[in-house]
C-alpha positions in Angstrom: 26.6 -80.3 -58.8 25.3 -78.7 -62.0 22.5 -75.9 -61.8 20.0 -74.7 -64.6 20.9 -70.9 -64.9 17.5 -71.1 -66.4 15.5 -72.8 -63.4 17.5 -70.7 -61.0 17.0 -67.0 -62.6 13.1 -67.9 -62.5 13.1 -69.0 -59.3 14.8 -66.1 -58.3 12.3 -63.9 -60.3 9.3 -65.0 -58.6 11.5 -65.2 -54.8 10.0 -68.9 -55.0 11.4 -70.0 -51.4 11.1 -73.8 -52.3 14.2 -73.0 -53.5 16.7 -71.0 -50.7 19.5 -73.6 -49.9 19.3 -75.1 -53.0 21.2 -72.9 -54.8 23.2 -69.4 -54.2 22.3 -66.4 -55.8 25.6 -64.0 -56.7 25.2 -60.5 -58.2 28.0 -59.2 -60.1 27.7 -55.8 -59.6 27.0 -55.8 -55.3 29.4 -58.4 -55.3 27.0 -60.1 -52.9 25.0 -63.4 -52.7 21.9 -64.0 -51.2 19.2 -66.6 -51.1 16.8 -67.1 -53.9 13.6 -65.6 -52.7 15.8 -62.3 -51.0 13.6 -60.0 -51.7 16.0 -57.1 -53.3 14.8 -55.6 -56.7 16.0 -59.1 -58.8 19.2 -58.3 -60.9 19.2 -57.6 -64.4 20.3 -61.8 -65.9 23.5 -61.1 -67.1 24.8 -60.1 -63.7 23.8 -63.0 -61.7 25.4 -66.0 -61.3 24.6 -69.4 -59.1 26.2 -71.4 -57.1 25.7 -74.5 -55.6 26.9 -73.4 -52.1 27.5 -70.7 -50.0 31.0 -71.5 -49.5 32.0 -71.4 -53.5 29.8 -67.5 -53.9 32.0 -66.5 -50.9 35.6 -68.2 -52.6 34.1 -66.7 -55.8 34.3 -63.2 -53.4 30.9 -62.6 -53.1 30.0 -61.7 -49.4 26.8 -62.6 -47.6 23.3 -60.5 -48.2 22.4 -59.1 -45.2 19.4 -58.6 -45.8 17.8 -62.5 -46.9 20.6 -64.0 -44.6 21.6 -66.5 -47.2 23.0 -68.9 -44.8 20.2 -69.6 -42.0 18.0 -71.5 -44.9 17.5 -74.8 -44.8 19.9 -77.2 -46.0 19.6 -78.2 -49.8 16.9 -81.5 -49.4 20.6 -83.3 -51.8 22.4 -84.7 -48.9 20.3 -87.1 -47.9 19.1 -87.8 -51.3 22.4 -88.3 -52.7 24.3 -90.6 -50.8 27.8 -90.3 -52.8 31.1 -89.2 -51.2 30.1 -85.2 -51.9 26.6 -85.6 -49.9 28.5 -87.7 -47.1 31.0 -85.5 -47.1 28.4 -82.4 -46.6 26.6 -84.2 -43.5 29.9 -84.6 -41.9 31.1 -80.6 -42.4 27.5 -80.3 -41.4 28.2 -81.6 -37.8 32.2 -80.0 -37.1 34.0 -82.8 -38.2 36.7 -80.7 -39.8 36.8 -78.1 -36.7 37.3 -80.9 -34.8 39.3 -83.6 -36.8 40.4 -81.5 -39.7 40.1 -82.7 -43.2 42.9 -85.7 -42.5 39.6 -86.8 -40.1 36.8 -86.2 -43.1 38.9 -88.2 -45.2 39.3 -91.3 -42.6 35.4 -90.8 -42.1 34.4 -90.8 -45.9 37.0 -93.6 -47.0 39.4 -91.7 -49.5 42.5 -89.8 -49.5 42.7 -86.6 -48.9 43.1 -85.2 -52.5 40.6 -87.2 -54.3 38.3 -85.9 -51.9 38.9 -82.7 -52.4 39.1 -82.8 -55.7 35.3 -84.7 -55.7 34.0 -81.8 -53.6 35.3 -79.1 -55.6 34.1 -80.0 -59.3 30.7 -81.2 -57.4 30.0 -78.1 -54.7 32.6 -75.8 -55.8 34.3 -75.4 -53.1 37.3 -77.8 -51.2 36.8 -78.7 -47.7 38.7 -76.3 -45.9 36.7 -73.4 -47.7 32.9 -75.6 -47.0 33.7 -75.8 -43.5 34.9 -72.0 -43.3 31.6 -71.4 -44.5 29.7 -73.6 -41.5 32.2 -71.7 -39.3 30.9 -68.5 -40.6 27.3 -69.7 -39.7 28.0 -71.1 -36.4 30.1 -67.7 -35.7 27.4 -65.3 -36.8 24.5 -67.3 -34.6 26.9 -66.6 -31.5 27.2 -63.3 -31.8 24.1 -62.5 -33.2 22.0 -64.5 -29.7 24.8 -64.5 -26.9 26.5 -62.6 -24.6 29.5 -64.0 -25.3 33.1 -62.4 -26.2 34.2 -62.0 -29.7 37.5 -64.2 -28.7 34.9 -66.8 -26.8 33.2 -66.8 -30.2 35.8 -66.7 -32.5 37.4 -70.4 -30.5 33.4 -71.3 -30.2 32.8 -71.3 -33.9 36.0 -73.1 -34.7 38.2 -70.8 -35.5 42.2 -71.0 -34.9 42.5 -67.7 -33.9 40.8 -64.3 -33.9 42.4 -62.9 -36.2 40.8 -65.8 -38.8 37.9 -65.2 -37.1 37.4 -60.8 -37.7 38.8 -61.3 -41.4 36.2 -64.2 -42.0 33.5 -61.8 -40.7 34.7 -59.0 -42.6 35.3 -61.0 -45.6 31.8 -63.2 -45.7 29.7 -60.4 -44.4 31.4 -57.1 -44.6 31.1 -55.6 -41.7 32.9 -55.9 -38.0 31.2 -58.8 -35.0 30.3 -55.6 -33.2 28.5 -54.7 -36.2 27.0 -57.8 -36.1 25.7 -58.1 -32.8 24.8 -54.7 -32.9 22.4 -54.8 -35.7 20.7 -58.3 -34.2 20.4 -56.4 -30.8 18.4 -53.5 -32.7 16.5 -56.0 -35.0 15.4 -58.4 -31.8 15.3 -55.3 -29.4 16.0 -57.8 -26.8 18.2 -58.1 -23.5 20.9 -60.1 -23.5 21.3 -63.5 -23.7 22.0 -65.8 -20.7 25.5 -67.3 -20.5 25.1 -70.7 -22.2 22.0 -70.1 -23.1 21.1 -69.9 -27.1 17.0 -69.2 -28.9 17.1 -68.7 -32.6 15.2 -70.0 -35.6 15.4 -73.1 -37.4 13.8 -72.7 -40.5 12.5 -75.5 -42.7 10.5 -75.0 -46.4 6.6 -75.3 -45.7 4.6 -77.1 -45.9 5.3 -79.0 -42.4 3.8 -81.4 -40.6 5.2 -80.7 -37.0 2.3 -82.1 -35.2 2.9 -85.6 -37.1 6.6 -85.4 -35.5 5.8 -84.6 -32.2 3.6 -87.4 -32.5 6.1 -89.6 -33.4 9.0 -88.3 -31.2 6.3 -88.4 -27.9 5.4 -91.7 -28.2 9.0 -92.5 -28.2 10.5 -90.1 -25.8 13.0 -91.9 -23.2 12.0 -90.4 -19.7 14.6 -88.2 -18.1 16.3 -88.2 -22.0 13.2 -86.2 -23.9 9.8 -85.3 -23.0 7.0 -83.9 -25.1 4.8 -81.0 -23.2 2.6 -78.5 -24.1 3.3 -78.5 -27.8 7.3 -78.5 -26.8 9.7 -81.5 -27.8 13.1 -81.1 -25.0 15.9 -83.6 -24.6 19.3 -83.8 -23.8 21.9 -83.7 -25.8 25.5 -85.6 -25.8 28.5 -83.8 -27.9 31.7 -83.7 -28.7 32.6 -80.8 -26.0 29.6 -80.9 -23.6 26.5 -81.3 -23.1 23.5 -79.9 -23.2 19.5 -79.9 -23.8 17.5 -78.6 -26.4 13.9 -77.3 -26.7 12.2 -77.1 -30.1 8.5 -75.8 -30.8 6.8 -74.8 -33.4 6.2 -71.1 -33.9 5.2 -69.3 -36.9 6.6 -70.4 -40.1 10.0 -71.9 -38.8 10.8 -74.2 -35.0 11.8 -72.1 -32.2 15.0 -73.7 -30.7 16.6 -73.1 -27.0 19.5 -74.6 -26.6 22.0 -75.2 -23.2 25.3 -75.3 -23.4 28.0 -76.8 -21.4 30.2 -75.6 -24.3 29.8 -73.2 -27.3 32.0 -75.3 -29.7 29.4 -77.3 -30.0 26.4 -74.8 -31.2 27.0 -75.7 -34.8 27.1 -79.8 -34.2 24.1 -79.0 -32.0 21.8 -77.2 -34.6 23.3 -79.4 -37.3 22.1 -82.5 -36.2 18.2 -80.5 -34.3 17.9 -80.0 -38.0 18.2 -83.4 -39.0 15.8 -85.0 -36.1 13.5 -82.6 -37.5 14.2 -83.1 -41.2 14.7 -79.7 -42.0 15.4 -79.5 -44.7 13.4 -82.3 -46.9 11.5 -80.5 -50.1 8.0 -81.9 -49.6 6.9 -80.6 -52.4 9.2 -83.3 -54.5 7.8 -86.3 -52.0 3.9 -84.9 -52.5 4.5 -84.9 -56.4 5.3 -88.6 -56.3 3.7 -90.2 -54.0 0.4 -88.2 -53.8 0.2 -89.4 -57.7 -1.1 -93.1 -56.3 -4.4 -93.3 -55.8 -4.1 -95.3 -52.7 -1.6 -92.7 -50.7 -3.2 -89.6 -52.6 -5.5 -88.7 -49.7 -3.0 -89.3 -47.0 -0.6 -86.5 -48.8 -3.4 -84.2 -49.1 -3.7 -84.7 -45.4 -0.6 -84.1 -44.5 1.5 -82.5 -47.1 4.2 -81.7 -45.1 5.1 -85.0 -43.9 8.3 -85.6 -42.5 11.0 -88.5 -41.5 11.9 -88.3 -37.8 15.7 -88.5 -37.8 18.6 -88.1 -34.9 20.8 -86.8 -32.4 23.1 -89.3 -31.9 23.6 -92.5 -34.4 24.6 -95.1 -31.2 21.6 -94.5 -29.3 19.7 -95.0 -32.5 21.1 -98.6 -32.9 20.4 -99.5 -29.3 16.7 -97.7 -29.6 16.0 -100.0 -33.0 17.8 -103.1 -31.1 15.3 -103.2 -28.3 12.5 -102.5 -30.2 12.2 -105.4 -32.6 9.4 -107.4 -33.0 8.0 -104.9 -30.0 5.3 -102.3 -29.7 6.8 -99.0 -29.8 5.6 -98.5 -25.6 7.5 -101.7 -25.1 10.4 -100.4 -26.5 10.0 -97.2 -24.5 9.4 -98.7 -20.9 12.7 -101.3 -21.6 14.9 -98.0 -22.8 14.0 -95.7 -19.4 14.5 -98.9 -17.3 18.0 -98.5 -19.4 18.5 -94.9 -19.2 17.2 -94.7 -15.2 20.6 -97.1 -14.7 22.9 -96.0 -16.6 22.5 -93.2 -18.1 25.2 -89.8 -16.8 22.8 -87.4 -14.7 22.9 -84.1 -15.7 25.3 -81.9 -13.4 22.3 -79.2 -13.8 19.1 -80.8 -14.7 16.6 -78.9 -17.2 12.9 -79.6 -15.6 12.0 -83.0 -16.7 15.3 -83.4 -18.9 18.0 -85.2 -16.1 19.9 -87.6 -18.1 22.5 -88.4 -21.0 21.0 -91.8 -23.0 23.7 -94.2 -21.8 26.6 -94.1 -23.6 27.7 -97.4 -25.8 30.3 -98.5 -23.1 27.7 -98.4 -20.4 26.1 -100.2 -22.4 28.3 -103.3 -22.8 29.4 -103.2 -19.1 25.8 -102.8 -17.1 23.5 -104.3 -19.6 23.6 -107.3 -18.5 22.1 -106.4 -15.2 19.2 -104.1 -16.5 18.1 -105.2 -19.9 15.3 -107.9 -19.7 14.1 -110.4 -22.8 15.1 -112.8 -25.0 18.5 -114.0 -24.7 19.2 -113.3 -28.1 18.3 -109.8 -28.6 20.1 -109.1 -25.0 23.7 -110.7 -26.6 22.9 -108.9 -29.4 22.7 -105.4 -27.7 25.7 -106.2 -25.5 28.3 -107.2 -29.0 26.7 -104.2 -31.1 27.5 -102.1 -27.6 30.7 -103.4 -27.1 31.6 -103.0 -31.2 30.4 -99.1 -30.6 32.2 -98.7 -27.8 36.0 -100.4 -29.3 35.3 -97.6 -32.6 35.0 -101.2 -34.5 31.3 -100.1 -35.7 30.9 -96.9 -36.1 27.6 -95.4 -37.1 27.4 -91.3 -37.8 26.4 -89.0 -40.9 29.3 -89.8 -43.4 28.9 -93.1 -43.7 28.2 -95.1 -46.5 24.6 -97.1 -47.0 25.2 -100.1 -47.9 28.6 -100.5 -45.8 27.1 -99.5 -42.9 23.8 -102.3 -43.4 26.7 -104.7 -44.2 28.1 -104.1 -40.7 24.7 -103.6 -38.6 23.8 -106.8 -39.9 26.9 -109.0 -39.8 26.0 -109.3 -36.1 23.7 -112.2 -34.5 20.4 -110.6 -34.2 20.6 -107.9 -36.4 18.3 -107.7 -39.1 16.3 -106.3 -42.3 14.5 -104.3 -40.4 16.8 -102.4 -37.4 19.6 -102.0 -40.5 16.6 -100.4 -42.3 15.4 -98.4 -39.6 19.4 -97.3 -38.8 19.6 -96.2 -42.0 16.1 -94.2 -42.3 16.8 -92.5 -38.8 20.7 -91.9 -38.7 21.6 -91.4 -42.7 17.7 -89.5 -43.1 18.0 -92.3 -46.2 14.6 -91.6 -48.4 14.4 -94.7 -50.4 14.1 -97.3 -47.5 10.4 -99.0 -47.0 10.7 -101.4 -43.8 8.1 -103.7 -45.7 8.0 -106.5 -42.9 7.2 -103.9 -39.7 3.5 -105.1 -38.6 2.7 -101.4 -37.8 3.4 -100.9 -41.2 1.3 -103.6 -43.4 -1.5 -103.0 -40.9 -1.2 -98.9 -42.7 -1.0 -100.6 -45.9 -4.3 -103.2 -45.4 -6.0 -100.1 -44.0 -5.2 -98.1 -47.5 -5.9 -100.9 -49.8 -2.3 -101.9 -50.6 -1.1 -105.5 -50.1 0.1 -107.1 -46.8 2.7 -109.5 -47.8 5.9 -108.2 -48.0 7.2 -109.2 -51.6 3.8 -108.1 -53.1 4.0 -104.3 -50.9 7.9 -104.5 -52.3 7.1 -104.6 -55.4 3.9 -102.4 -55.1 6.8 -99.7 -53.4 8.6 -99.7 -57.1 6.4 -96.4 -57.8 7.3 -94.3 -54.8 11.2 -93.9 -55.5 13.2 -92.0 -53.8 11.2 -91.4 -51.5 9.6 -95.1 -49.9 10.7 -93.9 -46.0 8.4 -91.1 -46.7 5.6 -93.8 -48.8 6.9 -95.6 -45.0 5.4 -92.4 -42.6 2.4 -92.4 -44.8 1.5 -96.3 -43.6 2.8 -96.1 -39.9 0.3 -93.1 -40.1 -2.4 -94.4 -41.3 -2.2 -97.5 -38.9 
């Protein structure tokens, strides 16, 4: 990923927070790397280097700035915009695939050899998959050190390190301090008591502006009882993760989202944070979206009214597929009722309920074997839900953040009863695909009519060419107008 160094310097000199997470600034004279908005005195231009990722800066011998904490900023919006190998791999690395399955597992999921994958990532991102995963582990470790009272050996293995020595060496190399030093500094900053075991409270950064009310309203309308809730401005849900289960509570705060996680296994922290960031679309660039959509007179008023509108994502690909299947050609309320009945009958109860959160969304295997007695409605839809979940349970259909959009769409549409709307909805919610327009959606067409746009799907699709590459966000504006 090539960085315009002159633009990078200007962004750093003006401390422009909009570029945080889009590139990293290394300072030769101090040996540290920072986010573009770091409040420290701007170095001389000749002493600055620009890297596409923190991993690339670390590989070049730089350590993280302890003043601006460059690993705690929003991620690059490129990983959703780009559907190429590098973008797909970065989404999987952020989800912790390398820690769980190694580089061979990452390569298998994206469909390339390890050698080719490493070559592409090094060329595009300045670091190979192991270095990128190391940066991800360092970030997870810092969160655990600063927000929990876990012993450092437990932190090391929870963050994905192979040994305590590797953990200590990485913390010293990346943060220029010891784990004890990081924890002590965090305690001094927060002046708070030690946190409860299994509980982590952290801030989720985003690029302003952010339409938190709109995201909460979207999630509230679709919240499945027992699995999710939205009360008093707080979204909460259960999580099925690689090593255990958990619950998340997220509420808007001043310039960030405040997130409290309760996890049965702290190894799932990094993955849980990554999934919640996708659910709330925190890495989007609202300025870029608004510039394109706001230029259309039909959308200008809506963009001005909601400048930080977001595209809600997901925490589980298989769950979104079932939601999409049961949401075909019915109202949001009807789909929620059907999903609630499914969760009540087939969902796995939490061992420790958390308020209104009592149940995990049903696993594909449970739906495939028990859905026949629970699902209602047209026979064709029931058969489709059962067949797709059977394929998910068997591994014949794999819906994950690193999937190729065209291949995933084709795989979904190969099932009888799955059409373009369902496939497109899954791409939007699971992959964060920014350029999908569900032109046949009834509510979306109603919103188009309200804004004076064509309601015929073909005419609306043609009109939407001007909204590329942000047609998914344009669709959110149309849904809002409806």
